[in-house]
VEXVEX-586352 format. One record per residue (C-alpha): residue number from 1; x, y negated, z negated. Coordinates in steps of 0.001 Angstrom, whole numbers, plus 524288, in hexadecimal, padded with zeros to 5 digits. Layout:
# residues N
   seq      xx      yy      zz
   NUM       X       Y       Z
...
//
This chain:
# residues 508
   seq      xx      yy      zz
     1   FC86D   7C60A   3E50B
     2   FCE73   7D204   3DE35
     3   FDABE   7CA69   3DA6A
     4   FD289   7BF4A   3D528
     5   FCA11   7C875   3CD27
     6   FD637   7CF51   3C7A3
     7   FDC28   7C245   3C3BC
     8   FCF9F   7BDDA   3BD15
     9   FCE7F   7CAC4   3B5CB
    10   FDC8E   7C948   3B0EB
    11   FDA45   7BB43   3AC88
    12   FCD91   7BF16   3A5ED
    13   FD445   7CA35   39ED7
    14   FDEB6   7C0E5   399EA
    15   FD42A   7B765   39574
    16   FCD30   7C23D   38E28
    17   FD9AF   7C680   387B8
    18   FDCAC   7B88E   3839C
    19   FCF19   7B56D   37E80
    20   FCC8B   7C2EB   37904
    21   FBF05   7C2ED   37F07
    22   FB864   7C0C6   38C36
    23   FBEC9   7B8AF   39710
    24   FBEF3   7AA33   39433
    25   FC3EF   79E36   39B24
    26   FC43B   79ACD   3A978
    27   FCA40   7A781   3AE35
    28   FC087   7AF82   3A653
    29   FB568   7A80C   3AC64
    30   FBB00   7AA8D   3B9E3
    31   FBC0A   7B8FE   3B699
    32   FADCE   7B974   3B26C
    33   FA964   7B22A   3BE9E
    34   FB0EA   7BB26   3C7CE
    35   FAB6A   7C75F   3C185
    36   F9DCD   7C192   3C19D
    37   F9E9B   7BF1D   3D045
    38   FA499   7CC84   3D278
    39   F999C   7D394   3CB5D
    40   F8E69   7CBBC   3D12F
    41   F85D5   7D499   3D9BD
    42   F83BE   7D160   3E802
    43   F7501   7D290   3E635
    44   F6E31   7D016   3D954
    45   F6174   7D738   3D6E0
    46   F5550   7CF15   3D50A
    47   F5163   7CBD5   3C726
    48   F429D   7CC72   3C6DD
    49   F3BF7   7BFBB   3C30A
    50   F3062   7C014   3B9A4
    51   F2A19   7B294   3BA45
    52   F2270   7AED9   3AE31
    53   F14E1   7A8F1   3AF60
    54   F14C2   79AB7   3AB40
    55   F09CC   790F6   3A9E3
    56   F0A20   782CD   3ADC0
    57   F0837   778D2   3B86C
    58   F10F7   77F00   3C2A3
    59   F0BFC   78CBB   3C03A
    60   EFE08   787E4   3C24C
    61   F025A   780C6   3CE89
    62   F0866   78D4B   3D3C0
    63   EFBA9   794A4   3D120
    64   EF419   78A62   3D8C0
    65   EFD9A   78A6F   3E439
    66   EFD86   79943   3E480
    67   EEEB0   799EA   3E4AD
    68   EEDCB   78F50   3EF0E
    69   EF80E   794EB   3F84B
    70   EF339   7A2F6   3F702
    71   EE54B   79E74   3F97D
    72   EE9A4   7977D   405E7
    73   EF0FB   7A378   40A96
    74   EE670   7AD94   407E7
    75   EDA55   7A56F   40B32
    76   EDE81   79DE4   41766
    77   EDC86   7A929   42131
    78   ECE4B   7AA2E   41CDF
    79   ECAE6   79BEE   41F6A
    80   EC240   799BA   42B49
    81   EC246   78EC5   43566
    82   EB82B   78E19   44050
    83   EBE9F   78BB1   44D81
    84   EB34F   78F7B   45640
    85   EAFB2   79BCA   45DAC
    86   EB9DC   7A5DC   461B9
    87   EC422   79FE8   458C4
    88   EC93A   7A4F3   44BB2
    89   EC2FD   79EAD   43FD4
    90   ECE59   7A150   43690
    91   ED385   79453   4315B
    92   EE1E4   7984E   431C1
    93   EE56E   7A284   43BD6
    94   EF1C7   7A5F5   4435C
    95   EEB80   7AC74   44F14
    96   EF6FD   7B295   4564E
    97   EEEE4   7B9DE   4609E
    98   EE85B   7ACF9   464A2
    99   EF4F3   7A541   46240
   100   EEE63   79B89   45946
   101   EF09B   7962D   44BAE
   102   EE3EE   79181   44599
   103   EE4F2   7887C   439E6
   104   ED785   78342   43652
   105   ED48F   778E4   440B9
   106   EE199   77AB2   447B5
   107   EE3E8   78484   45287
   108   EF257   7857C   455B4
   109   EF6A5   78B82   4628A
   110   F0417   79185   4650E
   111   F08C1   7855D   46C54
   112   F04F0   77D3E   46074
   113   F0DDB   7846A   45730
   114   F14A4   77788   45486
   115   F09A6   774EA   44ACE
   116   F0E50   78085   442C1
   117   F1C49   77BAF   44420
   118   F17F5   76E64   43F34
   119   F113A   77482   43372
   120   F1D91   77C24   43024
   121   F25B6   76FBD   43109
   122   F1C07   768B4   42820
   123   F1CBD   773F3   41E6D
   124   F2BA0   773B2   41E7E
   125   F2C42   764F8   41C9F
   126   F2215   765B6   411D0
   127   F2A3B   77015   40B10
   128   F3675   767B3   40C46
   129   F2F49   75BF0   4069B
   130   F2956   76354   3FB26
   131   F365D   769E0   3F820
   132   F3DB0   75CF6   3F802
   133   F3396   75748   3EE9E
   134   F309D   762A1   3E571
   135   F39AD   76DE8   3E879
   136   F350D   77B7C   3EC09
   137   F26A5   7790E   3E967
   138   F2326   7818E   3F506
   139   F2B28   78CE5   3EFAA
   140   F25CC   78BA8   3E200
   141   F1766   78A98   3E53C
   142   F1304   78D2C   3F33A
   143   F1CDF   79634   3F9CB
   144   F1638   7A338   3FD53
   145   F2135   7AAA4   3F6A5
   146   F1ED8   7A2F4   3EA18
   147   F0FFF   7A41D   3EAD2
   148   F0F9C   7B2C2   3ED14
   149   F1A98   7B57A   3E369
   150   F132C   7ADAA   3D925
   151   F06F5   7B58B   3DC3B
   152   F0E43   7C275   3DB49
   153   F1476   7BE82   3CE51
   154   F06E9   7BB1A   3C938
   155   F0242   7C8C9   3CCFA
   156   F0E32   7CEAF   3C667
   157   F0B6B   7C6D8   3BA2F
   158   EFD40   7CB8D   3BA3A
   159   F011C   7D9F2   3BA47
   160   F0DDC   7D9B5   3B28C
   161   F0CA7   7CDE3   3A9AD
   162   F1521   7C1E5   3A835
   163   F23EE   7C14C   3A884
   164   F273D   7C8AA   39BE8
   165   F1D5A   7D370   39E96
   166   F2238   7D54C   3AC89
   167   F3045   7D65C   3A7EE
   168   F2C74   7E082   39DAF
   169   F2447   7E7FB   3A78F
   170   F2F79   7E8DF   3B14C
   171   F38B1   7EDBE   3A6A5
   172   F2F07   7F7BD   3A162
   173   F2EDF   805E8   3A62F
   174   F2513   809DB   3B083
   175   F17E8   80E64   3AB9A
   176   F09AB   80DF6   3AF95
   177   F07E0   8002C   3AA5B
   178   F139C   7FAB8   3B18D
   179   F1001   80222   3BDE1
   180   F0215   7FCE2   3BD92
   181   F0696   7EED7   3BBDD
   182   F10B7   7EFC6   3C69F
   183   F0741   7F692   3CFD9
   184   EFCB4   7EC62   3CD64
   185   F0644   7E167   3D010
   186   F0B8F   7E713   3DCAC
   187   EFE18   7EAF5   3E195
   188   EF961   7DCFA   3DFA1
   189   F058A   7D7EE   3E670
   190   F02A7   7E0D1   3F210
   191   EF488   7DC0E   3F2B7
   192   EF8EE   7CDDA   3F286
   193   F0321   7D0D4   3FCF4
   194   EF8EC   7D77D   40595
   195   EEFBE   7CBEC   403E8
   196   EFAEA   7C2F2   407BF
   197   EFE06   7CAA6   4140A
   198   EEF8E   7CBEE   41738
   199   EED4B   7BD5F   415F2
   200   EF8CB   7BAA1   41EEC
   201   EF3B5   7C2D2   42A57
   202   EE658   7BC3E   428F3
   203   EECA9   7AFD4   42E1D
   204   EEEF0   7B6C9   43B27
   205   EE176   7BCBF   43D55
   206   ED36A   7BA40   4396D
   207   ED3B0   7BCFD   42AC5
   208   EC61C   7C331   428EB
   209   EC7C0   7CBAE   434FB
   210   ED55A   7D04F   43144
   211   ED12A   7D2C2   42332
   212   EC629   7DB77   4281A
   213   ECFBC   7E2B5   430C0
   214   ED89E   7E4F2   42512
   215   ECD51   7EAC9   41D5F
   216   EC9D7   7F408   4287A
   217   ED831   7F6B8   42BCB
   218   ED62C   7F173   43992
   219   EDFAF   7E602   438A1
   220   EEABE   7E4E9   44297
   221   EF725   7EC0C   43EF5
   222   EFE9B   7DF1B   43F1B
   223   EF5A8   7DA07   4344C
   224   EF8E1   7E59B   42B7E
   225   F0753   7E40C   42E9F
   226   F07CE   7D5B3   42AC0
   227   EFF61   7D792   41EAA
   228   F08DE   7E20C   41A39
   229   F14B2   7D9BD   41D9D
   230   F0FDB   7CDC2   4164B
   231   F0B0B   7D603   40AE2
   232   F1870   7DC4F   409A5
   233   F1FC9   7CF68   40A20
   234   F165F   7C912   4006D
   235   F17E6   7D476   3F705
   236   F26AF   7D4AA   3F80E
   237   F2931   7C600   3F7E6
   238   F1EDB   7C20B   3EDFE
   239   F1F45   7CDCA   3E504
   240   F2CD4   7D3BD   3E5DE
   241   F36A3   7C9C3   3EB11
   242   F30A1   7BD81   3E4F3
   243   F3B27   7B3AC   3E184
   244   F4533   7BA98   3EA14
   245   F3DF1   7B5AC   3F61B
   246   F4015   7A7A3   3F1B8
   247   F4E3C   7A9DB   3EDDE
   248   F535A   7B253   3F8F4
   249   F49BC   7B1F7   40453
   250   F446D   7A420   404E8
   251   F4D2B   799F4   40B85
   252   F464A   78E54   40537
   253   F4E2F   78E5F   3F867
   254   F5A7A   78C8D   40099
   255   F5477   7815A   40850
   256   F4D77   77A1E   3FD6E
   257   F59D5   773C6   3F82A
   258   F5A60   76B13   40429
   259   F4CE7   7659D   4009D
   260   F5027   761CA   3F2A9
   261   F567F   7557A   3EDB2
   262   F58A6   74F4C   3E056
   263   F4A8A   74A3F   3E01E
   264   F43C5   75724   3E352
   265   F3A8F   75C11   3D8CE
   266   F3F6E   76975   3D493
   267   F3C1A   77247   3C93E
   268   F475F   7710F   3BFCF
   269   F4C0E   771DB   3B1D8
   270   F4EEB   764E9   3AB26
   271   F5C36   76821   3A5F0
   272   F5DE0   75AC4   39FD9
   273   F5251   75D99   39711
   274   F5397   76C4B   3951B
   275   F61E6   76DC4   3916D
   276   F6774   77214   38863
   277   F5DE7   77D74   38853
   278   F5BED   787D4   37E09
   279   F5206   78E05   374C9
   280   F4A87   784E2   36BF6
   281   F439F   78772   35F29
   282   F373F   78052   35BC7
   283   F3986   7750F   3527F
   284   F47C3   772E7   355EF
   285   F4C93   76661   35C37
   286   F4DE4   76466   36ADC
   287   F5949   75B04   368F6
   288   F65BC   75E68   3702F
   289   F5FB5   76886   37915
   290   F56FD   769D1   3851F
   291   F48DA   76DD5   38681
   292   F4BB2   77AE0   38D22
   293   F4A6A   785D4   38323
   294   F4FD5   78FE8   38CBD
   295   F4372   7981F   38C1E
   296   F44DD   79D06   39A1F
   297   F3690   79B3A   39D7A
   298   F39F9   793A8   3A9D5
   299   F41C4   79F67   3AE7E
   300   F3702   7A8FE   3AAC4
   301   F2CF9   7A13F   3B298
   302   F354F   79FDA   3BEDD
   303   F3106   7A8D5   3CA06
   304   F3ECE   7A7FE   3CF7D
   305   F4545   7ABD5   3C2B0
   306   F4E4F   7A006   3C1CA
   307   F5191   79684   3B6EB
   308   F4DA9   788CF   3BB06
   309   F56F9   7835D   3B0C8
   310   F625A   78792   3B95D
   311   F5EF6   77CCB   3C309
   312   F5AE4   77CEE   3D14E
   313   F5B05   78AD1   3D6C0
   314   F5823   7909F   3E3F9
   315   F4E77   79A40   3DDFE
   316   F45B8   78FC6   3D7EE
   317   F38EC   78E58   3DF84
   318   F346F   78296   3D774
   319   F2809   78977   3D2B8
   320   F28C3   781A0   3C5E6
   321   F245F   78D0C   3BD67
   322   F3044   78A7E   3B4E9
   323   F2A83   77CFF   3B226
   324   F1E00   78317   3ACD3
   325   F25D1   78CD5   3A4BF
   326   F2E89   78256   39EEC
   327   F2355   778D0   39C59
   328   F1C5F   78361   394A4
   329   F285C   78531   38C0E
   330   F2A0D   77676   38A67
   331   F1BF6   775B2   38582
   332   F1EAB   7805E   37B7C
   333   F2ADB   779EE   3760B
   334   F249D   76C6E   376C2
   335   F2E47   7668D   3803B
   336   F2ADF   75E4C   38C57
   337   F2773   76583   398B8
   338   F2FAB   76456   3A502
   339   F3C77   76A97   3A0ED
   340   F3B07   771E0   3ADCC
   341   F33EB   76978   3B7BD
   342   F33EB   76404   3C570
   343   F3F93   75B01   3C552
   344   F4997   754D2   3CE6B
   345   F585E   75479   3CDA0
   346   F57C2   745C1   3CE32
   347   F4E75   7452A   3C288
   348   F57E0   74D7F   3BABC
   349   F624B   7434A   3BD4E
   350   F58CF   7385F   3B9EB
   351   F559B   73E60   3ACB3
   352   F63ED   74036   3A979
   353   F6629   731E7   3AD1B
   354   F5AC0   72D84   3A4A4
   355   F5260   729C8   3B05F
   356   F43FF   72CC9   3B245
   357   F416F   738A3   3BB23
   358   F3924   735F3   3C72F
   359   F3406   73CD0   3D32F
   360   F3967   7383F   3E038
   361   F31DE   73E71   3EB6C
   362   F347F   7344A   3F5FD
   363   F4249   737F7   3F9F2
   364   F4906   73837   4074B
   365   F46EA   746C1   40955
   366   F38AE   746BE   40508
   367   F35FF   73ACD   40D77
   368   F3C81   7418C   4190F
   369   F34D9   74E30   41719
   370   F2826   74692   41585
   371   F2AAF   73E79   421B7
   372   F2DC6   74A47   42A31
   373   F2219   75182   4247D
   374   F191A   74621   427BA
   375   F1EDA   74507   43571
   376   F1CC1   7536E   4388D
   377   F0F0A   752E7   432D0
   378   F0BEA   746FD   43B38
   379   F10F6   74DCA   4476E
   380   F089F   759A6   44436
   381   EFC77   75143   44240
   382   EFEA3   749EB   44EFE
   383   F00A3   756BC   45653
   384   EF472   75C4E   4501B
   385   EEC93   75025   45337
   386   EF0DC   75088   46175
   387   EEEA9   75F10   462CD
   388   EE6F1   7623E   46F19
   389   EDE5D   76DD0   4728F
   390   EE495   76EDC   4800A
   391   EF263   77334   482C9
   392   EF7E0   773CE   49092
   393   F0501   778A5   49554
   394   F0A20   779C5   4A344
   395   F14DA   78324   4A74E
   396   F1AA8   78269   4B4FC
   397   F1EF2   78EC4   4BC1F
   398   F2D92   790D4   4BAFD
   399   F2F4B   79B98   4C4F8
   400   F2DE0   7973F   4CF75
   401   F2E06   788AD   4CCC9
   402   F262E   7861D   4D92B
   403   F20B5   78D2F   4E4FF
   404   F20B3   78826   4F319
   405   F13C4   78B65   4F992
   406   F11A5   78EA9   50808
   407   F0D67   780AA   50B06
   408   F1A16   77B78   50516
   409   F13E4   77638   4F89C
   410   F1A4A   778AB   4EB55
   411   F12CA   77F62   4E075
   412   F15B2   78050   4D1C5
   413   F0ECB   78954   4C84E
   414   F0A9C   785B9   4BA69
   415   F04C3   78C6B   4AE95
   416   EFB63   78366   4A75D
   417   EF81B   787F2   49999
   418   EEC32   781D5   49331
   419   EE947   78424   484DB
   420   EDB64   78166   48065
   421   EDBB0   77F64   4719A
   422   ECD34   77C7D   47088
   423   EC364   786C5   46C78
   424   EBB9A   7859A   47925
   425   EBE36   7883E   48772
   426   EC3C5   77CDD   48F5D
   427   EC51A   77A25   49DDD
   428   ED0D5   772B7   4A319
   429   ED3A2   76CE9   4B065
   430   EE1B9   76D20   4B4FF
   431   EE7B0   7631F   4BE2B
   432   EF505   75D40   4C121
   433   EF9B4   74F38   4C15B
   434   F0626   74844   4C564
   435   F0A15   750A7   4D103
   436   F054F   74A43   4DD83
   437   F007B   753AD   4E7F8
   438   F00A7   75F78   4DED9
   439   EF614   769DC   4DFB9
   440   EF1C0   7718A   4D39D
   441   EEC78   77F41   4D575
   442   EE91B   78A5D   4CC8D
   443   EEB74   797F9   4D20B
   444   EDF4E   79D8F   4CBCB
   445   ED651   79301   4D179
   446   ED37B   78CFB   4DEA5
   447   ED4C6   77E52   4E0A3
   448   EDF0A   77411   4DEA9
   449   EE15D   7681F   4D634
   450   EDB02   76C34   4C95F
   451   ED7FF   778C1   4C24C
   452   ECF84   77C93   4B6B6
   453   ED430   784E0   4AB55
   454   ECAFC   78A98   4A11F
   455   ED11B   78D26   493CA
   456   EC9C7   794BB   48971
   457   EC8DF   79033   47B61
   458   ED5AF   7915F   473EF
   459   EDC59   7973B   47F9C
   460   EE7C1   794C6   488B2
   461   EE608   79521   49769
   462   EF19F   796D0   4A089
   463   EEE7F   791A9   4AE29
   464   EF77F   79220   4BA04
   465   EF844   786C0   4C399
   466   EFF91   78354   4D001
   467   F03C9   77592   4D3DE
   468   F0777   7739B   4E233
   469   F0DD4   76838   4E964
   470   F0EA4   7664B   4F824
   471   F1C3A   768B3   4FD99
   472   F1EE1   75A67   50099
   473   F1AC4   755F7   4F31A
   474   F2277   760B7   4EC53
   475   F2EA7   75D7F   4F427
   476   F2D7E   74F47   4EFFE
   477   F2E48   75282   4E197
   478   F3AEF   74CA9   4DC98
   479   F439F   756D1   4D666
   480   F39C2   76161   4D967
   481   F3207   75EDB   4CCDB
   482   F263D   75671   4C96C
   483   F1E7F   75542   4BCD5
   484   F0FB6   75575   4BC91
   485   F049B   7581E   4B2F2
   486   EFAE3   762F4   4B122
   487   EEE3B   75CAC   4AC4F
   488   EE51D   76535   4A422
   489   ED7A5   75F4F   4A1A7
   490   ECD08   76471   49891
   491   EC0FB   763DC   4A15D
   492   EB7D4   7620F   495C0
   493   EBEDA   7584C   48D04
   494   EC754   751DA   49754
   495   ED3AC   75374   48F27
   496   EDFF7   753F7   49754
   497   EED1A   75A75   49508
   498   EF895   75866   49E38
   499   F052F   76019   49F48
   500   F10B5   75BDF   4A785
   501   F17F7   765E5   4AF86
   502   F211E   7662F   4BB5D
   503   F1F22   7697D   4C9BD
   504   F2B31   76F17   4D03B
   505   F2E72   76F6D   4DE99
   506   F3A46   77183   4E751
   507   F3DD8   76307   4E765
   508   F4621   75CA9   4F1DF
//
């Protein structure tokens, strides 16, 4: 590397001597490039972004989405849903002590976690589908990082003014005015962050009760810990880090490229219409030039601090604020709107070829995503429709596999778990079927053949049973194993649940 640099320096010096000025030609360019790479820092400090407030369709849409999503987040824990006596009436509740997830009319038990898995799969497929159709719509409008960052920027704008005023304020020396504005901004950020953390813990406990405990300082220590944790992360990510979260921390910008194709609607600059760009004076002709007057308003409005005219970039979250900024300028200079707009790569080619642009949503990838999404949704609906309020599982003893009694008979032990998902007590009778000559007994009760198990509302009962076979019958079992069924019958409704298990003996 040292020899190469020395050679380039010598060639550059000769070029300077020949031209009588700065290095020119191919070798001079190589010299400049090498020195540029050599002097580039390993880590470049962040350049603070000061997004300008714009007005237009997409800005109004972002306000609406922000209000809607924040309302859902903050209000949902306070919604009530009557489930009957001795049950929580909070509409959405993750009740870890009771091992339940309540979601309005649904009550999900731990063994039904596949419903949550299904919802996550649906969300992922929906995100893939939306991204393939219209780019990073989720990132630009509904992502929590975007929503809270937008809210924090709005607070900053309220205390410090719009873009130009904020830049001047940051460059000005510290004084009482600057201190008051900064303190007001950060105090409001902290209050929003605390409300965010507080709302989150309300999803895990009864909201009115926990709120009262917070006011009297009687809340569990874990509640204070998680409120502080979520408040800190909200403050740092939404107020301080902002666009750096999307650029450096979020994996989605690196994945999104696999979802796009030439027909995906993406926010972009219409280079064929905008170039050649440059300042324009009122009254002069537009012939021989593009509509872009190089005003920089699209850059000033961008919360990521990028120039959309440079093409597709990893940092772009497709918030479309640059569209509003550009449309406002187009109105002022009396040129058509849409210089920056939702566009596709294929439509750019169509315009250059003199063809009419069109929107093509039905494509192989969107059809595939839609089909898989519909399939998973159908499976979820079928599973939900066939959901029962009784769950039975049978677990055979593994050590020992069987016991030989004094009369020579063979006995196996079983744990029968019965989950009652109804909100009232139920009585079940237990019997066996498919094992000729077998005798069912329950250690806690006298009698043979059947047993009764009482399961309280929304509870699980673990009952132990023995199944015995006479010696001659057990010896006749081929291979030493025989399948049979435990039959669990609801004595009131008559509903039956069967579970197949195995009886093991010494064999021949």
